[in-house]
C-alpha positions in Angstrom: -2.2 -160.3 87.2 -4.5 -157.4 86.2 -5.2 -156.6 89.8 -1.4 -156.4 90.4 -1.0 -154.0 87.5 -3.8 -151.8 88.9 -2.4 -151.7 92.4 1.2 -150.5 90.9 -0.6 -147.9 88.9 -2.6 -146.9 91.9 0.8 -146.7 94.0 2.6 -144.7 91.3 -0.5 -142.3 91.0 -0.4 -141.8 94.8 3.5 -141.1 94.8 3.2 -138.5 91.9 0.3 -136.9 93.9 2.4 -136.9 97.1 5.4 -135.5 95.2 3.2 -132.6 93.6 1.9 -131.8 97.2 5.4 -131.7 98.6 6.6 -129.7 95.7 3.6 -127.2 96.3 4.2 -127.0 100.0 7.9 -126.2 99.5 7.2 -123.5 96.9 4.6 -122.0 99.2 6.9 -122.0 102.2 9.9 -120.4 100.1 7.3 -117.8 98.9 6.0 -117.0 102.3 9.6 -117.0 103.8 10.8 -114.6 101.0 8.0 -112.2 101.6 8.5 -112.2 105.3 12.2 -111.6 104.8 11.6 -108.8 102.5 9.4 -107.1 104.9 12.2 -106.9 107.3 10.1 -106.9 110.5 9.8 -110.8 111.3 8.9 -111.7 114.7 12.0 -113.1 116.6 12.2 -116.1 119.0 15.0 -117.3 121.1 17.3 -120.4 120.5 15.0 -121.7 117.8 15.7 -122.5 114.0 18.1 -120.3 112.0 15.1 -118.7 110.0 13.2 -117.7 113.1 16.3 -115.8 114.3 17.0 -113.8 111.0 15.7 -110.3 111.2 17.6 -108.7 108.4 19.2 -110.2 105.3 21.2 -108.8 102.3 20.8 -110.7 99.1 23.6 -109.2 96.9 25.9 -107.6 99.6 28.3 -109.0 102.0 28.2 -108.0 105.7 31.4 -106.7 107.1 30.7 -105.5 110.7 27.8 -104.6 112.9 27.4 -102.2 115.9 24.7 -101.0 118.3 23.4 -97.5 118.9 21.7 -96.0 121.6 18.3 -96.5 119.9 19.0 -98.7 117.1 21.8 -100.7 115.2 24.1 -100.3 112.2 25.4 -103.0 109.8 28.4 -102.0 107.4 28.2 -104.0 104.2 30.6 -103.9 101.1 29.2 -100.7 99.8 26.6 -99.3 102.2 25.9 -98.4 105.9 22.5 -99.6 107.1 20.8 -98.3 110.3 18.0 -100.6 111.5 15.9 -101.0 114.6 15.7 -104.0 116.9 12.9 -105.5 114.9 14.9 -105.5 111.7 13.1 -102.6 110.1 15.6 -100.4 108.3 15.8 -96.6 109.3 18.3 -95.4 106.7 20.8 -96.9 104.0 23.8 -94.8 102.8 26.0 -96.1 99.9 29.7 -95.4 100.6 31.6 -97.6 98.2 34.3 -98.4 100.6 36.1 -101.7 99.7 37.7 -102.2 103.3 36.2 -99.8 105.8 36.9 -99.5 109.4 34.7 -97.9 112.1 35.2 -96.1 115.5 32.1 -95.1 117.5 31.2 -93.3 120.6 27.7 -92.5 122.0 25.9 -92.9 118.9 28.5 -91.2 116.6 30.5 -92.9 114.2 33.5 -92.3 111.8 33.8 -94.8 109.0 37.1 -94.7 107.1 39.1 -96.4 104.4 42.8 -96.2 105.0 44.2 -96.5 101.6 42.1 -93.9 99.8 41.6 -91.5 102.8 37.8 -91.6 102.4 35.8 -91.2 105.6 32.2 -90.4 106.6 30.6 -89.0 109.8 27.3 -90.6 110.7 24.8 -90.8 113.4 21.5 -92.9 113.9 19.9 -90.9 111.1 22.7 -91.8 108.6 25.5 -90.1 107.0 25.9 -86.3 108.0 29.4 -85.6 106.3 31.5 -87.5 103.7 34.9 -86.8 102.6 36.1 -88.0 99.1 39.6 -88.8 100.0 43.0 -87.5 100.7 46.2 -88.8 102.4 46.3 -92.2 103.9 44.4 -92.6 107.0 46.3 -94.7 109.7 43.5 -94.4 112.5 40.7 -92.3 113.8 38.3 -91.7 116.7 35.1 -89.6 117.5 33.7 -88.0 120.7 30.3 -87.8 122.3 30.1 -84.2 121.3 30.8 -85.1 117.5 34.4 -83.8 117.5 36.6 -86.3 115.6 40.3 -87.1 115.2 42.2 -88.4 112.3 45.8 -89.6 111.9 47.1 -89.4 108.4 50.4 -90.3 106.9 52.0 -87.2 105.3 55.4 -88.8 104.1 57.0 -92.1 104.9 58.7 -90.2 107.8 55.9 -88.3 109.2 52.2 -88.5 110.3 49.8 -85.9 111.2 47.1 -85.7 113.8 43.9 -83.6 113.1 41.0 -82.9 115.3 37.7 -81.4 113.6 34.6 -80.0 115.2 31.2 -81.7 114.8 30.6 -78.9 112.0 33.9 -80.2 110.2 36.1 -77.2 111.3 39.7 -77.8 111.9 40.4 -77.4 115.6 43.9 -78.8 116.1 46.8 -80.2 114.1 50.1 -81.5 114.9 52.8 -83.2 112.9 55.1 -85.9 114.2 58.4 -86.7 112.7 60.2 -88.6 115.5 57.8 -91.6 115.8 55.1 -93.5 114.1 51.6 -92.4 115.1 49.1 -95.2 115.7 46.1 -94.6 117.7 44.0 -91.5 118.5 41.5 -91.0 121.3 39.2 -88.1 122.2 37.9 -87.3 125.8 34.2 -87.4 126.5 33.9 -83.7 126.0 36.0 -83.6 123.0 38.4 -81.1 124.5 41.5 -83.3 125.0 43.1 -85.6 122.5 45.6 -88.4 123.2 47.7 -90.1 120.6 50.0 -93.2 120.9 53.1 -93.8 118.9 55.6 -96.4 118.3 59.4 -95.9 118.1 62.8 -97.6 118.6 65.4 -96.5 121.1 68.8 -98.3 121.7 67.5 -101.2 119.5 64.4 -101.6 121.7 60.8 -100.9 120.9 58.7 -98.5 123.0 55.3 -97.0 123.0 54.5 -93.4 123.9 51.1 -91.9 124.7 50.9 -88.1 124.5 48.0 -85.9 125.3 47.2 -82.2 124.2 44.4 -79.7 125.0 43.0 -78.6 121.7 43.9 -74.9 122.2 47.6 -75.7 122.2 50.1 -78.0 120.2 52.4 -78.2 123.2 52.4 -81.6 124.8 50.5 -81.6 128.1 52.0 -84.8 129.2 53.3 -88.3 128.2 53.6 -91.8 129.3 56.3 -94.0 127.8 56.3 -97.9 128.0 59.6 -99.4 127.2 59.5 -102.9 125.5 55.6 -102.7 125.1 53.5 -102.0 122.1 50.2 -100.2 122.7 47.3 -101.7 120.7 44.6 -99.4 121.8 43.9 -96.2 123.9 40.5 -95.1 125.0 39.3 -92.3 127.2 37.5 -92.9 130.5 35.6 -89.7 130.9 38.0 -86.7 130.4 41.1 -87.4 132.5 41.8 -91.1 132.4 42.9 -93.5 129.6 42.5 -97.2 129.2 45.6 -98.6 127.7 46.0 -102.1 126.2 49.6 -103.2 125.3 50.8 -106.6 124.3 51.9 -107.0 128.1 49.5 -105.2 130.3 46.2 -103.4 130.7 46.6 -99.8 132.2 44.6 -97.1 133.4 46.5 -93.8 133.0 45.5 -90.8 135.1 46.4 -87.7 133.2 46.1 -85.5 136.3 48.5 -87.6 138.6 50.4 -89.1 135.6 50.4 -92.4 137.4 49.3 -95.7 135.8 47.3 -98.6 137.4 48.7 -101.9 135.8 47.6 -105.3 135.3 50.1 -107.5 133.7 49.6 -110.8 131.9 52.0 -113.5 130.8 50.9 -114.1 127.4 52.6 -112.0 124.5 50.1 -112.6 121.8 47.0 -110.2 122.0 44.4 -111.7 119.7 41.5 -109.1 120.5 39.7 -106.9 122.8 36.3 -105.5 123.7 35.1 -102.6 125.8 31.7 -102.0 127.3 30.1 -98.6 127.7 31.1 -98.4 131.5 34.8 -99.3 130.4 34.7 -103.0 131.5 37.1 -104.7 129.2 37.6 -108.2 127.9 41.1 -109.1 126.5 41.6 -112.2 124.3 45.2 -113.8 124.3 46.6 -116.6 122.7 49.0 -118.8 124.8 52.5 -118.5 123.4 53.7 -121.4 121.1 50.0 -122.9 120.9 47.5 -122.9 118.2 44.2 -123.5 119.9 44.6 -122.3 123.5 43.1 -118.9 124.3 42.9 -117.0 127.5 40.1 -114.5 128.2 40.9 -111.9 130.8 37.9 -109.7 132.2 38.5 -106.4 133.9 35.7 -104.4 135.5 35.2 -100.6 135.1 37.4 -99.9 138.2 40.3 -101.6 136.6 40.2 -104.8 138.7 40.8 -108.1 137.1 37.7 -110.4 137.8 38.5 -113.5 136.2 40.2 -115.5 133.5 38.9 -118.3 131.4 40.7 -120.8 129.2 39.4 -122.0 125.8 40.8 -125.0 124.0 39.0 -124.2 120.7 38.9 -121.2 118.3 36.9 -118.0 119.5 35.2 -116.6 116.5 34.3 -113.2 118.4 33.6 -111.9 121.8 31.8 -108.9 123.2 31.3 -107.3 126.6 28.5 -105.0 128.1 28.1 -103.5 131.7 27.1 -107.1 133.1 28.0 -109.9 130.9 30.7 -111.3 128.5 29.5 -113.0 125.5 31.9 -115.5 123.7 31.1 -117.0 120.2 32.5 -120.1 119.3 31.5 -122.3 116.2 27.9 -123.2 116.8 27.4 -121.7 120.2 27.5 -118.5 122.4 28.5 -118.8 126.0 27.6 -115.9 128.4 29.6 -115.3 131.6 28.9 -112.9 134.5 31.4 -110.1 135.0 30.9 -110.0 138.7 31.1 -113.7 139.4 32.6 -115.3 136.3 29.8 -117.7 136.4 28.6 -119.3 133.2 25.0 -118.0 132.8 23.9 -119.4 129.2 24.9 -121.5 126.4 22.9 -121.0 123.2 23.4 -123.0 120.0 23.8 -121.0 116.9 24.2 -121.3 113.1 27.7 -122.4 112.2 28.3 -119.7 109.6 28.4 -116.8 112.0 31.5 -114.8 111.8 31.0 -111.7 114.2 28.5 -110.2 116.6 27.6 -107.2 118.6 25.5 -106.5 121.8 22.9 -103.9 122.2 20.0 -103.2 124.6 19.9 -106.7 126.0 20.0 -108.5 122.7 22.9 -110.2 120.9 23.1 -109.7 117.1 25.1 -112.2 115.2 26.4 -111.8 111.5 27.0 -114.2 108.8 28.0 -113.0 105.2 24.4 -112.2 104.3 22.2 -112.5 107.6 21.6 -110.7 110.9 20.4 -112.9 113.6 19.0 -111.8 116.9 19.2 -113.6 120.2 17.6 -112.7 123.4 19.6 -113.7 126.6 
């Protein structure tokens, strides 16, 4: 009987010691992990555990969006813009205090704006170089490679204004529109031509119009009109061609010949789009009348439709670069070749991811608080 009691005491003693060791190791691991995280320069490996892919985290802020620069990356949080390198080391951090910011970018230049307050900031890889404290409501904006930027503001309920500024914030061009609702602006690569899309109603039918101007005159140089279609996005290819995505087609509009190369599609609901630097495009459409059937159309830089893929589950986000298309679904990223449509890679990811961006051969995935890096 005494021997049995002794054995029980010995068992409980060993159990307590084991628990203490486990507790110590857990605390030690957490401490090491926290220190490594705060250093912001963890070594990253591919396709492993969540913690080994996290290169940047934000303890008290929520991540909204992320973007790639020519020599780094940017994360937009609830109140700041953070520029960081591929190893996670922070280059700069600027507090903006925007509650619901939007971003347009071109060749390392960014315009960040908040529609309701009219606030906006101009930034490059070194951080914010200009900040406006607010004004009229901003409808949309764009920025050129040379740093010129365009802003559409609402003047009254019946009119909107397109303004173009130089990289030194000097007003170069201004045009007020009272006939239609201005929705999108685009600047050419050299920043000398501005295009603007508008939406109107004629004889009870909606239409979109795309007008373009040289900055030295407010006279319309030319215009394209699309009856029964709504333009979602316009984007310059160089200086004399525009990519146009509507709810029914993808077009390349030539400003010299005033002709359009058109690719039509059969689905009325455009759910999103992405462009590569070389102007390859991916357009995500939801099959009309369905909840979970998506069609991804991929178009190369010459405006040729390369392939379409169907998905029967929700697509969280998708991006395209000069060679591949990256599709994020819950728990995985699938990579397709633009040239062949072949599936190149499937990588498991953390389930809490909500957006991604591609830069310099890496895929950066964002949760509410963490930035993950994957090497494909």
